[in-house]
N, C-alpha and C positions, 0 to 999 in steps of 0.2 A: 339886905342880904349877903353871907360870907363869900367867897371866891371858891369854894367848897364845901359839900355837903359831905356830914359823915355818916357813914350807916351804922345801924347798930350792933354791927359786929365789930368794930372798931375799923374799918376800911375805909379811907379816905378817896370819895369820888369826886368826878370832876364838876366844875361850877356848870349850874343849871342855864341852859342857855334856849330860846323860843324858836324854834326853827318857823323858817318862812312859810307861809303858806296863800296858796292862791295867785293872786297878781304880785303881795310883796317876795316871792319866791323867784318873779324873773330880777329882780337888783341884784342875788347873787352869783354861784357857780351855776347855778341851772340857766340862767337868764342867757348866760354866755354861752352854756351848750346849748341851748334851742336854738338862739340868733347864727351858730354856728354850723348846725344843720341846719336850717332853713336856707342860709346863705348857699351852700353844697344846693341841697333840691334845686332851688332858683337858676343856679348855674348850670344844671344837667339838663333842669325844664327846658333855658333858655336853647343849649342846645338840641335838643330833641326838635322843639319848636323851631326854628331856624332850619333845619335838616328838611321836615317835609314842606316848609311855606317856599324853598329854592327850588326842592322838587318837585311840590305842584304846579312853580313859574317854570318849567324842563327844564333845570341845570339836571346833569348827568349826575346818579346818585352816587356815583365814585368818587366824585369832587366835590362831595360836602361831607364834614365831620359831622359823625355817627354817635346817637349816645354810647355805643356799644366801646369806640374808643375809650371812655372814661373809665370801662370797670380793671378794677386790677384783678379778677379772675381769670380775665384770657391768658393775661402773660402767665400764670400756673399753668392752665390748659395747652396752651402751647411750649412748653419748657421742653419735655421730648422732643418734637420737633426741631426748635430751636437749636438744640444741645446737638443733633444727631447733624443737622444739614444747614443753619444757619439761619433757616425762614422760618414762616407759622404757617400756624393751618389758619384754614379761613375765617375770616371775621377779624381778624388778629391783630395787632400794628407793632409799629413798635411804641408806642405809648400806654399801649396794656401792658411789657414787658416794664417800661420804666416805671409805672404805677404799683409796679406786683414788687418790684424791690423797696419803692417806697414805702408800700402798707408794711410790707415784714419788718423792716426798717421801725418802722409804727410801731409797730406789736413790743419787740426787741426792749425799745425805749421808752414806751408807755404801756404794756402789755393790749390790751386788749381797746384803747382810747380810739384806735379806728372806724369801730361797730357802735361803740357809743356814740362817738361827737360827727363822724365823720358820715357814715353809712346815711344814702337815702332811703333805702327800704327801707332799714333802721326805724328813719326818722317818720316813716308812715306809720308803722307797726305802732310809734310811743303816740301820734293822732288817732289813731283807730283804739286803743287802751285809752288814753284820756277822754275819746268820747264815750265811750261803754262807763266809764268810772265815772263822768258827768251823768247821764241817763240813768246811771242806778241812783244817785244820790235825788235826782229834779226831777221823775219819772217815776215816783212807785210801783204803778203796776208792773213797767218793766225792769224795775228794780228787783220786784219778789220774784219774775217770772227767770230773772237772770241770776237769781242767789238760789234759786229752784234748780237750774240746769248743773250750778256746781256743785250742790249737795249731790246729787243723782248722780254725777261724775268720777265725785270724790276717791272712789273705789277705785280708779284707775290711777289715780296717785304713782301708785306703785310702779306703774310703766314709766316715770320720769327718769329714772336716772338712767336707764337700758335703752331707754329713746335716745337719750342722750349720743350715744354710742354713734347713731344714726349717719351726724352728718359725717365723722371720719369716714365711712363708707361711700358716701357719695363724692368727697374729696379724692379719695380712691380711684373709682367709677371715673369721674370726670377727665383728671388727670392720665390713666394708663389708658383708657379708653381714646382720647384725642391721640394719643404718641400710638396704640396699635393703626387704629384708622386714619387717622392725618385729618379729622374734620373735631369739631366739638358735641359730641356725645352730649352734653348736659345744655347745649344751648335751646333744645326743644323741649326743656322742661323747667328752667330757669323762670323763675316770675319775676327778675329784675330784667331780662331782656324782652321777657311779655309786657311788664309797663311801658320799656324803650318802644314797644311795636304797636301798644295798645293802637286800637281804630283799625289794624290792618290785618289782613288774613294770616300773618307771615305769626303771630301771636300762640295760635294753636294750644298745646295741651297746658303749655305754657302759663296760658291764661286762665287754667282752670285751677292750677296749682297756685297761681294770684290770687284766686277768690278765695281759695282754701286756706291758705294763707291771713289774708287777710280778716275771714270768718272766725280763725281759730284765735286771733289777736281781741278777738272780743272779750273771751276767757282765762286766755293766757296770755301773760307779757309773754313779748317777743317769740311768739312761737317758731318761726322759719328759724331763727338764731336761736333758737337752745336746741332744735333737734337736726333741723337740717342743712343747715348755711356750711359749703365747703371751704369758701373763701375764711368765715369763722372758724371751723374747723385747721386751717392751715396757719392764721393767725395765732392760737389757742394754744398750735403745739411751739410756734415761735415764742413764744410769751413766758412757755416754763424757762426758760435763760434771763429772763430779765431783771434785770437788779432792783426794779420799784414795783413795792408791795404797798400792801395796807394791810396794817396795822389794827389789831385791836386790844386796848389796852386795858386789860383786867380790872387792872386800881381803881380806873375812872368810869368802869362803865356802869351800870345802875341794873341789866341785864333785863331792861323793859321788853327787845324785842322789836322794835321800832326800826330797827337797821335792816333787821330780816323783812319785815315785812312791807320795806319800802325795796327792796330791791328786786330791777327787773328781771331780774335769770333767774329767782326762786332759789339764789343762794344761801345758806344756814351764817350768815354773817355774824349773827349775836352769841355764836359758837365758838366758831373760829379763833385762832389765833392771832391768823397771817391768813389772810383773803388772797388765793398765789391762786384760783380757782381759774382753768383755762376757758371757762366759759365767762368769766367776768368780760364784762364790754367797759370798763372806766369811767359807767357814768355819773360815779359821785353818791350817786341816789341816798346812801346810806350815812353817808357821812353828813348829807342835808338836815334828814331825818333824826338823827340823834339829837339826844336832846341833851346831853353830856359832853360838854366842848374838853376834848381832848381823848375820848374813848376812842376816836377812829383818828390813825395818821397816816397819811402818804408820807413813805418815804423810799429812800432810794440808797445803795452802799452796796458796794461788793465784800464777799465774806471777806475778806481781809483789812477792810474800812469800816472805818465807824459810819454810820449810818445818817444821810441828814432829814431832817422832818421839812417836810413843804407845806402841806396841810391838815390839819389847820395848826396854828400856831398854839401851843397850851402855855397856860395862863402860868406864871412863874412859882404863885405859892398855891397849886394844884395840890403837891403834892403826891403826882403818880410815880411810879415805878415805870423805870424802863423795861420793856418787853426782851 
């Protein structure tokens, strides 16, 4: 097969490559991403289990590391109190502030990669979505039922874009509320906090929110991330200033739509020139799904400097024009 395919219009397309599927995908960038997510989730799980075991053994709760200490959003919630008094709202520690700063720096350097590569709640949603996909393929009656529900809910898709603004409202409420009242107003409905407190009476309303999020993930990929995550809203705002972007090289693209279909955030990758949406989690699922080498490229560069291409490397003879 030649290194480039030419369409009937004369447009030079990128060379065809076969996307990895199933277990084969674990050998590529997605395997590394899943491994990263799993390691982070296991670390958090270890902290939570260790704390529960220590408290059960009689250790005072205040002397044992809490899973909340590993939550970056706590650092954002306490920012008002921290700037005003140098102190923190309850349940927030210096570690939360450090992690918040680190997460925002990651957002600037690598856009939404914290959400796509590190966040344990995002990983859990991915697992639920993967389970739903497996059931649809392997259990025909369940698959038919789920597809029927999705068809009936199709008219609700018009609400997708306005609902994505909800997370910015949640962000403002959580940060301003914490500053005004000196307490974490978001904590009671936070699904991540409910997951950390699973099995304890302190989970409260957050446990209901967690259940809704996981149920929604059966039908909508990354539902919490799309519509309600305040940390994702904050990192998305910072990512607007990032020099890193994913570009679609039109000359190499066959417009098959595989990238849009693969995007867990429902972004229209196949029709975009640059994917700079605040909702992009940097998961690179679109790149993995693309059958044309060089059609989607990860680039970095300031407006005054040439862009550097990181992923994937273009074939030298593909004849792809720079965008």
